[in-house]
C-alpha positions as CSV (number, residue, x, y, z in Angstrom):
1,X,0.0,0.0,0.0
2,X,2.6,2.5,-1.2
3,X,0.3,5.0,-2.8
4,X,0.0,8.0,-0.5
5,X,-2.4,9.8,-2.9
6,X,-5.1,7.2,-2.0
7,X,-4.8,7.9,1.8
8,X,-4.6,11.7,1.2
9,X,-7.8,11.5,-0.8
10,X,-9.4,9.4,1.8
11,X,-8.4,11.8,4.5
12,X,-9.7,14.8,2.6
13,X,-13.0,13.0,1.9
14,X,-13.2,12.2,5.6
15,X,-12.8,15.9,6.5
16,X,-15.7,16.8,4.2
17,X,-17.9,14.1,5.7
18,X,-16.9,15.2,9.3
19,X,-17.8,18.8,8.6
20,X,-21.2,17.8,7.2
21,X,-22.0,15.5,10.1
22,X,-21.0,18.2,12.7
23,X,-23.2,20.7,10.9
24,X,-26.1,18.3,10.8
25,X,-25.7,17.8,14.6
26,X,-26.0,21.6,15.1
27,X,-22.6,21.8,16.8
28,X,-21.1,24.8,15.0
29,X,-22.5,27.2,17.5
30,X,-20.2,25.9,20.2
31,X,-16.7,27.1,21.0
32,X,-14.6,26.5,17.9
33,X,-11.4,25.3,19.6
34,X,-12.8,23.6,22.7
35,X,-16.0,21.9,21.3
36,X,-16.3,22.0,17.5
37,X,-12.7,21.2,16.5
38,X,-12.4,18.0,18.7
39,X,-15.7,16.8,17.3
40,X,-14.5,17.2,13.7
41,X,-11.1,15.6,14.5
42,X,-12.7,12.7,16.2
43,X,-14.9,11.9,13.2
44,X,-12.0,12.3,10.8
45,X,-9.8,9.9,12.9
46,X,-12.6,7.3,13.0
47,X,-13.3,7.5,9.3
48,X,-9.6,7.0,8.5
49,X,-8.7,4.6,11.2
50,X,-11.5,2.0,10.7
51,X,-10.5,1.3,7.1
52,X,-6.8,1.1,8.1
53,X,-7.7,-1.5,10.8
54,X,-9.9,-3.4,8.3
55,X,-7.1,-3.6,5.7
56,X,-4.6,-4.6,8.4
57,X,-6.8,-7.5,9.5
58,X,-7.1,-8.6,5.9
59,X,-3.4,-8.4,5.3
60,X,-2.7,-10.3,8.6
61,X,-5.0,-13.1,7.6
62,X,-3.6,-13.4,4.1
63,X,-0.1,-13.4,5.6
64,X,-1.1,-16.3,7.9
65,X,-2.3,-18.3,4.9
66,X,0.8,-17.2,2.9
67,X,-1.2,-15.4,0.3
68,X,0.1,-11.8,-0.2
69,X,-2.5,-9.0,-0.6
70,X,-2.2,-6.9,-3.8
71,X,-2.4,-3.1,-3.5
72,X,-5.6,-3.0,-5.5
73,X,-7.3,-5.5,-3.1
74,X,-6.1,-3.5,-0.1
75,X,-7.3,-0.2,-1.6
76,X,-10.6,-1.8,-2.5
77,X,-11.2,-3.1,1.0
78,X,-10.3,0.3,2.5
79,X,-12.6,2.2,0.1
80,X,-15.5,-0.2,0.7
81,X,-15.2,0.0,4.5
82,X,-15.0,3.8,4.3
83,X,-18.1,4.1,2.1
84,X,-20.1,1.9,4.4
85,X,-18.9,3.9,7.4
86,X,-19.6,7.3,5.8
87,X,-23.0,6.2,4.5
88,X,-24.1,4.8,7.8
89,X,-22.9,7.9,9.7
90,X,-24.8,10.2,7.3
91,X,-27.9,8.1,7.6
92,X,-27.9,8.0,11.4
93,X,-27.1,11.7,11.8
94,X,-29.8,12.7,9.3
95,X,-32.4,10.6,11.1
96,X,-31.5,12.1,14.5
97,X,-31.7,15.6,13.0
98,X,-35.1,14.9,11.5
99,X,-36.3,13.5,14.8
100,X,-35.1,16.5,16.7
101,X,-36.8,18.8,14.2
102,X,-40.1,17.3,15.2
103,X,-39.4,18.0,18.9
104,X,-41.5,20.0,21.4
105,X,-42.0,23.6,20.4
106,X,-41.8,26.0,23.4
107,X,-43.1,29.5,22.9
108,X,-45.2,30.9,25.7
109,X,-47.8,33.5,25.0
110,X,-46.2,36.9,24.5
111,X,-42.7,35.6,24.0
112,X,-41.1,36.6,20.7
113,X,-38.7,33.6,20.8
114,X,-39.3,30.0,20.1
115,X,-37.1,27.0,21.1
116,X,-37.4,23.3,20.5
117,X,-36.9,20.5,23.1
118,X,-36.1,16.9,21.8
119,X,-39.0,15.6,24.0
120,X,-41.9,17.0,26.0
121,X,-40.6,19.1,28.9
122,X,-42.1,19.9,32.3
123,X,-43.8,23.4,32.1
124,X,-44.0,25.9,35.0
125,X,-44.7,29.5,35.6
126,X,-43.7,32.0,38.3
127,X,-44.0,35.7,38.9
128,X,-40.8,37.7,39.0
129,X,-40.0,41.4,39.4
130,X,-38.8,43.1,36.2
131,X,-36.4,46.0,35.9
132,X,-39.0,48.6,36.8
133,X,-40.3,46.8,39.8
134,X,-43.4,45.3,38.2
135,X,-44.4,41.6,38.8
136,X,-44.5,39.8,35.4
137,X,-45.0,36.1,34.7
138,X,-41.9,34.0,33.8
139,X,-42.8,30.9,31.8
140,X,-40.3,28.0,31.8
141,X,-39.8,24.5,30.6
142,X,-37.3,21.9,31.7
143,X,-36.3,18.5,30.4
144,X,-33.9,15.9,31.8
145,X,-32.2,13.8,29.1
146,X,-29.8,10.9,28.8
147,X,-31.0,9.0,31.9
148,X,-30.6,12.1,34.1
149,X,-27.0,12.9,33.1
150,X,-28.0,16.2,31.4
151,X,-30.8,18.8,31.5
152,X,-32.3,21.5,29.2
153,X,-34.2,24.5,30.5
154,X,-35.8,27.5,28.8
155,X,-37.4,30.5,30.5
156,X,-39.1,33.5,28.8
157,X,-40.4,36.7,30.3
158,X,-41.4,40.1,29.1
159,X,-39.4,43.3,29.8
160,X,-40.2,47.0,29.3
161,X,-40.1,48.1,25.6
162,X,-36.8,50.0,25.4
163,X,-37.3,51.8,22.1
164,X,-34.7,49.7,20.4
165,X,-32.0,50.3,23.0
166,X,-30.0,47.1,23.7
167,X,-27.7,46.4,26.7
168,X,-24.1,47.0,25.9
169,X,-21.3,44.5,26.5
170,X,-20.5,45.8,30.1
171,X,-24.2,45.7,31.1
172,X,-24.7,42.2,29.7
173,X,-21.5,40.9,31.4
174,X,-22.8,42.4,34.7
175,X,-26.1,40.5,34.4
176,X,-24.4,37.3,33.4
177,X,-22.1,37.5,36.4
178,X,-25.1,37.7,38.6
179,X,-26.5,34.5,37.0
180,X,-23.1,32.8,37.3
181,X,-22.9,33.7,41.0
182,X,-26.4,32.4,41.7
183,X,-25.5,29.1,40.1
184,X,-22.2,28.9,41.9
185,X,-20.1,28.5,38.8
186,X,-16.4,28.1,39.0
187,X,-14.1,29.8,36.4
188,X,-16.9,31.3,34.4
189,X,-16.2,32.4,30.8
190,X,-18.4,35.1,29.3
191,X,-19.3,35.9,25.7
192,X,-21.3,38.7,24.1
193,X,-22.7,39.2,20.7
194,X,-25.5,41.0,18.8
195,X,-27.3,39.3,16.0
196,X,-30.7,39.3,14.2
197,X,-32.3,37.6,17.2
198,X,-31.2,40.3,19.7
199,X,-28.5,40.8,22.2
200,X,-27.0,37.6,23.5
201,X,-24.9,37.0,26.6
202,X,-23.4,33.6,27.5
203,X,-21.7,32.2,30.5
204,X,-20.1,28.8,30.8
205,X,-18.6,27.4,34.0
206,X,-18.3,24.3,36.2
207,X,-19.5,23.0,39.6
208,X,-18.4,20.1,41.7
209,X,-20.9,17.4,42.7
210,X,-21.0,13.8,44.0
211,X,-21.0,12.7,40.4
212,X,-17.9,14.6,39.6
213,X,-17.4,17.9,37.7
214,X,-20.5,19.4,36.0
215,X,-20.5,22.0,33.3
216,X,-23.3,24.5,32.8
217,X,-24.0,27.0,30.1
218,X,-26.5,29.9,30.2
219,X,-27.4,31.8,27.1
220,X,-29.5,34.9,27.5
221,X,-31.3,36.3,24.4
222,X,-32.7,39.8,24.9
223,X,-35.2,40.9,22.2
224,X,-37.5,43.9,21.7
225,X,-40.0,43.0,24.4
226,X,-39.0,39.7,25.9
227,X,-36.1,37.7,27.1
228,X,-35.4,34.0,26.5
229,X,-32.8,32.3,28.7
230,X,-31.5,28.9,27.9
231,X,-29.8,26.6,30.5
232,X,-27.9,23.4,29.7
233,X,-25.9,21.3,32.0
234,X,-24.2,17.9,32.1
235,X,-21.2,16.0,33.4
236,X,-18.1,17.8,32.1
237,X,-17.0,14.7,30.3
238,X,-20.3,14.6,28.3
239,X,-20.6,18.4,27.6
240,X,-22.1,19.1,25.1
241,X,-24.5,16.3,24.0
242,X,-26.2,16.3,20.6
243,X,-29.5,17.1,22.3
244,X,-28.0,20.1,24.0
245,X,-26.4,21.4,20.8
246,X,-29.7,21.1,19.0
247,X,-31.6,22.8,21.8
248,X,-29.4,25.9,22.0
249,X,-29.2,26.2,18.2
250,X,-32.9,25.8,17.6
251,X,-33.9,29.2,19.0
252,X,-35.7,31.4,16.5
253,X,-37.4,34.8,16.7
């Protein structure tokens, strides 16, 4: 198997498939270096390594029976295994994406945002005090997934119409620091952006528990007349799951 062009082509094709699978999983909204890149590299390694292992097994068997393997045969085995692996990965990922698309649609009355849960969540409603001291209803939904190892939560409430004025970076960071403190997060990392859905503040941090380290992320979307806050959490070793990625990327306005 002395033709490097074959393995270069296989690797490039694996990168393309890995990018497509990661996109279908809704993972590109995560941190590029910490979350997205490891997912892509893991898929590429699997797509390349499995054919290599299959060819090695064939070559070992043929060596035992004293029957050398021709390069064409080895390349054929590698290509066949890769095609089966790529096709099955695309099929499974597409199916999971279609199932998630049909998940539970959460949009309380008066909320300009909508988000989807992969299953039916538990709904609740409480009265909270807004920024001008008025009690307003806060509608929420929470779902525990993956046998209790992770959870998803969404809360939406109204806020005074601000005439198009949005909180700046410092104001958003101050608010997200309050949320981080309430949750008791360690080493919180903050993000801020403005997009077509409004002003978005994010905080990610960890907590210690009997089950080990837990990672939480809170994403606060502030629109024209309402605020949608998304919470996701799981064991740090599992963060983030496909359900969590889909959930946080499903928000629409």
